[in-house]
C-alpha positions in Angstrom: 2.0 3.0 1.8 5.5 1.9 1.8 6.7 -0.1 -1.2 9.9 -2.0 -1.7 11.2 -0.6 -4.9 9.3 0.2 -7.5 6.6 1.1 -9.2 4.8 2.1 -5.8 5.3 1.6 -4.4 14.1 2.9 -5.6 13.5 1.3 -2.1 10.1 3.0 -1.5 7.7 5.0 -3.5 6.5 6.9 -0.5 8.6 9.3 1.5 11.3 7.1 3.1 12.3 8.0 6.7 15.3 6.6 8.4 14.4 3.6 10.5 16.3 1.4 12.9 15.6 -1.8 14.5 17.6 -0.7 17.5 16.0 -2.0 20.6 14.2 -4.7 18.7 17.3 -6.4 17.5 19.7 -5.5 20.2 19.2 -8.7 22.2 17.6 -7.0 25.1 14.2 -7.6 23.6 11.8 -10.5 23.9 12.3 -14.1 25.1 14.0 -16.6 22.9 12.2 -17.7 19.7 11.6 -21.2 21.1 9.8 -19.9 24.2 6.2 -21.1 24.1 5.2 -18.0 26.0 6.8 -15.5 23.7 4.4 -12.7 22.5 3.7 -12.3 18.9 5.7 -9.3 17.7 3.6 -7.3 15.3 5.3 -4.5 13.3 4.3 -2.1 10.5 5.9 0.3 8.2 6.1 4.0 8.9 3.2 5.3 6.8 -0.3 5.9 8.1 -2.0 3.0 6.3 0.7 0.6 7.6 0.1 1.9 11.2 -3.7 1.5 10.7 -3.5 -2.1 9.5 -0.9 -2.9 12.1 -3.2 -1.7 14.8 -6.0 -3.9 13.4 -3.7 -6.9 13.5 -2.6 -6.2 17.1 -6.2 -5.7 18.3 -7.5 -8.8 16.5 -4.8 -11.0 18.1 -5.6 -9.6 21.5 -9.2 -10.4 21.0 -8.1 -14.0 20.5 -6.1 -13.9 23.8 -2.8 -14.1 21.9 0.0 -12.2 23.7 1.2 -9.3 21.5 4.2 -7.0 21.5 3.5 -4.0 19.1 6.4 -2.6 17.1 4.4 -0.4 14.8 5.8 2.2 12.4 9.2 0.4 12.7 10.6 1.7 9.5 10.5 1.5 5.7 10.1 -1.7 3.8 13.7 -2.8 3.9 13.9 -2.5 7.7 10.7 -4.4 8.4 11.2 -7.1 5.8 14.7 -7.7 7.2 13.4 -7.9 10.7 10.8 -10.5 9.7 13.3 -12.6 7.8 15.6 -12.5 10.9 12.8 -13.7 13.2 13.0 -10.4 15.2 9.3 -9.7 14.4 6.6 -12.2 13.6 4.0 -10.3 11.4 3.3 -7.1 9.6 1.0 -5.8 6.8 2.8 -6.0 3.4 1.7 -5.4 -0.1 1.5 -8.4 -2.5 3.3 -6.4 -5.3 6.3 -5.9 -3.1 7.1 -9.7 -3.5 7.8 -8.9 -7.1 10.8 -6.9 -6.0 11.8 -9.3 -3.2 11.9 -12.0 -5.8 13.4 -9.9 -8.6 10.6 -10.9 -11.0 8.9 -7.5 -11.3 8.7 -7.7 -15.1 6.6 -10.9 -14.9 2.9 -10.1 -15.8 1.7 -12.3 -13.0 2.1 -9.3 -10.7 -0.5 -7.3 -12.6 -3.5 -9.4 -11.6 -4.6 -9.7 -8.0 -5.1 -13.5 -8.0 -1.9 -14.4 -9.7 0.1 -11.8 -7.7 -1.0 -13.4 -4.4 -0.3 -16.9 -5.7 3.2 -15.8 -6.8 3.9 -14.1 -3.5 2.9 -17.2 -1.6 5.1 -19.5 -3.8 8.1 -17.2 -3.3 7.8 -16.9 0.5 6.8 -20.4 1.5 10.4 -21.7 1.4 11.3 -18.6 3.5 9.0 -19.8 6.3 6.6 -17.0 5.7 2.9 -17.1 4.9 0.8 -14.5 3.1 -2.7 -14.5 4.5 -5.8 -13.2 2.7 -5.3 -9.7 1.3 -7.7 -6.8 1.5 -9.7 -6.3 -1.7 -8.1 -2.9 -2.3 -5.3 -2.2 -4.8 -3.0 0.5 -3.4 -1.0 0.9 -6.7 0.0 4.0 -8.6 -2.9 5.6 -10.4 -3.8 9.0 -11.9 -6.7 11.1 -10.8 -8.3 13.8 -12.9 -10.3 16.8 -11.7 -14.0 16.0 -11.4 -14.9 18.9 -13.7 -12.7 17.7 -16.5 -13.6 14.0 -16.0 -17.4 14.9 -16.2 -17.0 17.2 -19.2 -14.9 14.7 -21.2 -16.4 11.4 -19.8 -13.0 10.3 -18.5 -13.1 7.0 -16.5 -10.2 4.8 -17.6 -6.6 5.2 -18.6 -7.7 4.7 -22.2 -10.0 7.7 -21.8 -7.1 9.6 -20.2 -4.8 8.7 -23.1 -7.3 10.2 -25.5 -7.4 13.4 -23.4 -3.6 13.6 -23.5 -3.7 13.3 -27.3 -6.2 16.2 -27.4 -3.9 18.3 -25.4 -6.2 18.5 -22.4 -4.0 17.1 -19.6 -1.6 18.9 -17.3 -0.2 16.5 -14.6 1.2 17.0 -11.1 3.4 14.1 -10.0 6.6 13.2 -8.2 9.9 12.9 -10.1 9.9 9.2 -9.4 6.4 8.7 -10.9 7.5 10.6 -14.1 10.9 8.9 -14.4 10.5 5.4 -13.1 9.9 2.9 -16.0 7.3 1.2 -13.8 5.1 4.3 -13.3 4.1 6.9 -15.9 6.2 5.3 -18.7 4.4 2.0 -18.0 1.0 3.7 -18.5 2.3 5.4 -21.7 3.4 2.1 -23.1 0.2 0.2 -22.2 -2.2 2.9 -23.5 -0.1 4.3 -26.4 0.3 7.9 -25.4 3.1 10.3 -24.6 2.5 13.1 -22.1 4.7 16.1 -23.1 7.1 16.8 -20.2 6.3 20.5 -20.4 2.8 19.6 -19.4 4.0 18.0 -16.1 4.6 19.9 -12.8 7.2 17.6 -11.3 7.7 17.6 -7.5 10.7 16.2 -5.7 8.6 14.3 -3.1 5.7 11.9 -3.5 3.1 13.5 -1.2 -0.2 12.6 -3.0 -2.2 15.0 -0.8 -0.3 17.8 -2.7 -0.7 16.2 -6.1 -4.4 15.5 -5.6 -5.2 19.0 -4.3 -3.4 20.5 -7.2 -5.5 18.4 -9.6 -8.8 19.2 -7.8 -8.2 22.9 -7.4 -6.2 23.7 -10.6 -3.1 24.8 -8.8 -0.4 25.8 -11.2 -2.8 25.0 -14.0 -2.8 21.3 -13.5 -5.9 19.1 -13.8 -4.5 15.6 -13.0 -2.3 14.2 -10.3 -0.6 10.9 -9.3 -2.3 9.0 -6.5 -2.2 5.7 -4.6 -5.3 3.7 -4.9 -6.4 3.6 -1.3 -5.4 7.2 -0.4 -7.9 8.7 2.1 -7.6 12.2 0.5 -9.5 10.9 -2.6 -12.8 11.0 -0.9 -12.3 14.6 0.3 -11.6 16.1 -3.1 -13.5 16.4 -6.4 -11.4 14.0 -8.4 -12.0 10.9 -10.5 -9.4 8.1 -10.3 -8.7 6.5 -13.7 -9.1 2.7 -13.8 -6.3 0.6 -15.4 -8.1 -2.2 -17.3 -4.9 -3.3 -19.2 -3.0 -3.8 -15.9 -0.2 -1.4 -16.6 0.6 -1.3 -12.9 1.6 -4.1 -10.4 -1.1 -4.9 -8.0 -0.5 -3.9 -4.4 -3.1 -5.5 -2.1 -2.3 -5.3 1.7 -2.1 -8.6 3.5 -0.7 -9.9 6.8 2.7 -11.5 6.2 3.4 -13.9 9.1 6.1 -16.3 10.1 4.6 -19.8 9.4 5.9 -21.1 12.7 3.9 -18.5 14.6 0.7 -19.5 12.8 1.3 -23.1 13.8 1.7 -22.0 17.5 -1.5 -19.9 17.3 -3.9 -21.7 14.9 -6.7 -19.2 15.5 -4.6 -16.4 14.0 -5.0 -17.2 10.3 -8.8 -17.5 10.2 -9.2 -14.3 12.3 -6.9 -12.2 10.1 -8.4 -13.7 7.0 -11.8 -12.5 8.0 -10.5 -9.1 9.0 -8.7 -8.4 5.7 -11.3 -9.9 3.4 -13.7 -7.3 4.8 -11.5 -4.4 3.8 -12.5 -3.4 0.3 -11.3 -0.3 -1.6 -14.1 2.0 -0.4 -13.7 0.9 3.2 -9.9 1.4 3.3 -10.1 4.8 1.6 -12.7 5.8 4.2 -10.6 4.6 7.1 -7.5 6.3 5.7 -9.4 9.5 5.4 -10.2 9.4 9.1 -6.5 9.5 9.7 -5.2 11.7 6.8 -8.1 14.2 6.6 -9.9 14.1 10.0 -6.7 13.8 12.0 -7.7 10.7 14.0 -5.0 8.4 15.2 -4.6 5.0 13.5 -5.3 3.4 16.9 -8.6 5.2 17.3 -9.7 4.4 13.8 -8.8 0.7 14.1 -10.6 0.4 17.4 -13.8 2.0 16.0 -13.7 -0.2 12.9 -13.2 -3.4 14.8 -16.0 -2.4 17.1 -18.3 -2.1 14.1 -17.6 -5.5 12.6 -18.4 -8.9 14.0 -15.5 -10.6 16.0 
């Protein structure tokens, strides 16, 4: 997942690759905005989940007979959001929690519950001519996973349980430098659950590849037994780890949802109900499973999206 600044997910919590809107904004692109025959330009961020959800949006609109121009994996959050605001693209999958950073209100507790986060995102972007459609019921926020062996032995299920294990000296964590140092990540967990993980018990990586941190936790690499993770990571299902729940809402909620220019929804009234149905059917288990087909099995986002859409009612 690509996040705006913050927790995730500085500009992004995932690896940020350079992106450019080049041909898209050069003026040699699509017809003028007012053209009734203009295709709907669907973009996504550069990460695998963004590409998967972007493919689903593209295919769903084509099912409706809506002309579509894909611009998938366009770039990181800043690039894609800027292109949407400029009218150079019309829709892309975004995370509700990123609106906390777009609006500069990330300290507000409304962003830590799914329902209030969605409502706040909609209030913020309505004057911008943008509409948040129904999000997937899957929170792709920062979390901590513990090795299955340790979780079963110590009955660890929640961050409160994790905090107790830290106090007993049982936890060695593998995480990115950003996760450890950002006030919105590990320090937020520490404040909410009243624990302090000694920094000598953390293996800190320069990058944020959760496939590495999860594998270290599951296999005890470098002596660790816990690792940072994003909630919908596909690698979770392939490893013996238990993701700690966050009942106190220490982290901002990041549910993926189509973010669409309102004018485009008015031109294509079938879009909103179709995409609402699509994303409302994507729960946490489903999105993890689909992400695993890309991240673990090596399928393309396009192939995974096509199979999934073929398995659900149009």
